[in-house]
C-alpha positions as CSV (number, residue, x, y, z in Angstrom):
1,M,38.0,7.6,-49.3
2,D,35.9,4.6,-48.1
3,G,37.1,2.6,-51.1
4,T,40.7,3.4,-50.4
5,F,40.7,1.7,-47.0
6,G,38.3,-1.0,-48.0
7,L,35.6,0.3,-45.7
8,Y,32.0,0.1,-46.7
9,S,29.4,2.6,-45.9
10,A,27.4,1.4,-42.9
11,V,24.6,3.8,-43.6
12,A,23.9,2.2,-47.0
13,D,23.7,-1.3,-45.5
14,Y,21.5,-0.3,-42.6
15,S,19.3,2.2,-44.3
16,D,17.0,-0.7,-45.4
17,K,14.2,-1.2,-42.9
18,A,14.2,-4.9,-43.6
19,L,16.4,-5.5,-40.5
20,M,13.6,-4.0,-38.3
21,S,10.9,-6.2,-39.7
22,P,8.9,-8.3,-37.2
23,E,10.4,-11.5,-38.5
24,N,13.9,-10.3,-37.4
25,L,12.9,-9.1,-33.9
26,I,13.4,-11.4,-31.0
27,L,10.9,-11.8,-28.1
28,P,12.0,-11.3,-24.5
29,S,11.4,-15.0,-23.7
30,E,13.5,-16.0,-26.7
31,Y,16.2,-13.5,-25.6
32,Q,16.6,-15.0,-22.2
33,S,16.8,-18.6,-23.6
34,L,19.4,-17.4,-26.2
35,L,21.6,-15.8,-23.5
36,S,21.5,-18.9,-21.4
37,S,22.3,-21.3,-24.3
38,D,25.7,-22.9,-24.6
39,T,25.9,-21.9,-28.3
40,F,25.6,-18.2,-27.4
41,R,28.2,-18.4,-24.6
42,L,30.7,-20.2,-26.9
43,R,30.2,-17.7,-29.8
44,I,30.5,-14.6,-27.6
45,P,33.8,-14.3,-25.7
46,S,33.1,-13.7,-22.1
47,L,36.2,-12.3,-20.4
48,G,36.2,-13.7,-16.9
49,S,32.5,-14.0,-16.8
50,E,32.6,-17.1,-14.6
51,E,34.7,-15.3,-12.1
52,L,32.4,-12.2,-12.2
53,L,29.4,-14.4,-11.7
54,S,30.9,-16.2,-8.7
55,E,32.0,-12.9,-7.2
56,A,28.5,-11.5,-7.7
57,A,27.0,-14.6,-6.1
58,S,29.4,-14.3,-3.1
59,I,28.6,-10.6,-2.7
60,T,24.9,-11.3,-2.8
61,T,25.3,-14.1,-0.2
62,E,27.3,-11.8,2.0
63,I,24.7,-9.0,1.8
64,Q,22.0,-11.6,2.6
65,R,24.0,-12.8,5.6
66,E,24.4,-9.2,6.9
67,E,20.7,-8.6,6.5
68,D,19.9,-11.8,8.4
69,M,22.4,-10.8,11.1
70,S,20.9,-7.4,11.3
71,T,17.4,-8.9,11.7
72,L,18.7,-11.2,14.4
73,I,20.3,-8.4,16.3
74,K,17.1,-6.3,16.1
75,A,15.1,-9.2,17.3
76,K,17.4,-9.7,20.3
77,I,17.2,-6.0,21.2
78,A,13.4,-5.9,20.9
79,S,13.1,-9.0,23.1
80,H,15.5,-7.7,25.8
81,P,14.0,-6.9,29.2
82,C,15.4,-3.3,29.0
83,Y,13.8,-2.6,25.6
84,P,10.7,-0.9,27.1
85,R,13.0,1.4,29.1
86,L,15.1,2.1,26.1
87,L,12.1,2.9,23.9
88,E,10.7,5.2,26.7
89,A,14.0,7.1,27.0
90,Y,14.2,7.5,23.2
91,I,10.6,8.8,23.0
92,D,11.3,11.2,25.8
93,C,14.3,12.6,23.9
94,Q,12.1,13.0,20.8
95,K,9.4,14.9,22.8
96,V,11.8,17.6,24.0
97,G,10.8,20.7,22.2
98,A,8.3,18.9,20.0
99,P,4.9,20.5,19.3
100,P,2.1,19.2,21.4
101,E,0.5,17.2,18.6
102,I,3.8,15.4,18.0
103,A,4.2,14.8,21.7
104,C,0.7,13.2,21.8
105,F,1.6,11.1,18.8
106,L,4.8,9.9,20.6
107,D,2.8,9.1,23.7
108,E,0.4,7.0,21.6
109,I,3.3,5.0,20.2
110,R,4.5,4.4,23.7
111,R,1.1,3.2,24.8
112,E,0.9,0.8,21.7
113,N,4.3,-0.5,22.7
114,D,3.0,-1.2,26.2
115,L,0.2,-3.3,24.7
116,F,2.6,-5.2,22.5
117,K,5.0,-5.7,25.3
118,Q,2.5,-7.8,27.2
119,D,2.4,-10.3,24.2
120,A,6.1,-10.3,23.5
121,V,8.4,-13.1,24.5
122,S,11.3,-11.6,26.4
123,T,14.7,-13.0,26.9
124,Y,16.0,-13.2,30.5
125,W,18.5,-10.9,32.0
126,G,22.1,-12.3,31.7
127,A,21.4,-14.4,28.6
128,D,23.8,-12.1,26.6
129,P,26.0,-10.1,29.0
130,E,27.3,-7.9,26.1
131,L,23.8,-7.0,25.1
132,D,22.8,-6.4,28.7
133,E,25.7,-3.9,29.1
134,F,24.8,-2.2,25.8
135,M,21.2,-1.8,26.7
136,E,22.0,-0.4,30.2
137,T,24.6,2.0,28.8
138,Y,22.4,3.1,25.9
139,C,19.4,3.8,28.3
140,D,21.7,5.8,30.6
141,V,23.1,7.8,27.6
142,L,19.6,8.6,26.4
143,V,18.4,9.7,29.8
144,K,21.5,12.1,30.1
145,Y,20.9,13.3,26.5
146,K,17.3,14.1,27.4
147,S,18.4,16.2,30.4
148,D,21.0,17.9,28.2
149,L,18.3,18.7,25.6
150,E,15.9,20.0,28.2
151,R,18.3,22.4,29.8
152,P,18.3,25.0,27.0
153,F,14.5,24.7,26.6
154,D,14.0,25.2,30.3
155,E,16.3,28.2,30.3
156,A,14.6,29.7,27.3
157,T,11.1,29.2,28.8
158,T,12.2,30.8,32.1
159,F,13.7,33.8,30.2
160,L,10.5,34.2,28.1
161,N,8.3,34.0,31.2
162,K,10.3,36.7,32.8
163,I,10.1,38.9,29.8
164,E,6.3,38.3,29.5
165,M,5.9,39.2,33.2
166,Q,7.9,42.4,32.7
167,L,5.9,43.4,29.7
168,R,2.7,42.7,31.6
169,N,3.9,44.8,34.5
170,L,4.8,47.7,32.1
171,C,1.4,47.5,30.4
172,T,-0.4,47.3,33.7
173,G,1.6,50.2,35.2
174,A,1.0,52.4,32.1
175,S,-2.7,51.7,32.1
176,I,-3.0,52.5,35.8
177,R,-1.1,55.8,35.3
178,S,-3.3,56.8,32.3
179,L,-6.5,56.1,34.3
180,S,-5.4,58.4,37.1
181,G,-4.5,61.1,34.6
182,Q,-0.9,61.4,35.7
183,F,0.6,60.2,32.4
184,S,-1.0,59.7,29.1
185,P,1.2,59.0,26.1
186,F,-1.7,59.6,23.7
187,F,-2.5,63.2,24.6
């Protein structure tokens, strides 16, 4: 059937291991120079490769620009006069309901920030009114969020303290009655 359509058996041609000999292998450094050579580019059709390369370059440039802008915004926020208050409000939110060891760790972070804050260069209030408003609003939102987070914990603590007191009263009352001989559930 191969002969009918003029096809040759690929297995027969490639079964010889001569193609895999060290002389026929290409080194990575040679491969890179081959790919970048004009001869290779002219022999291999590259459908729209120049457009793809320029598009990839513009995407990379845009990503780099966004990263630079993000870094700039972070630096502005960190140097704002409200940043210590913002960080304190954020840490307070994280401490709500946290185990004591985590709360201590968060307090340690706050103390470290207080040390770094002394060395930091701060921008002045009013340099960026939009950032000033953002920082004020965000601090207020975090303070409200903390109080909203604390409410269920405070209610639960109050409830559990009442239950504990009732159980203690029951146990104390039962032990007093058993000592006086009036009531003994074990006899």
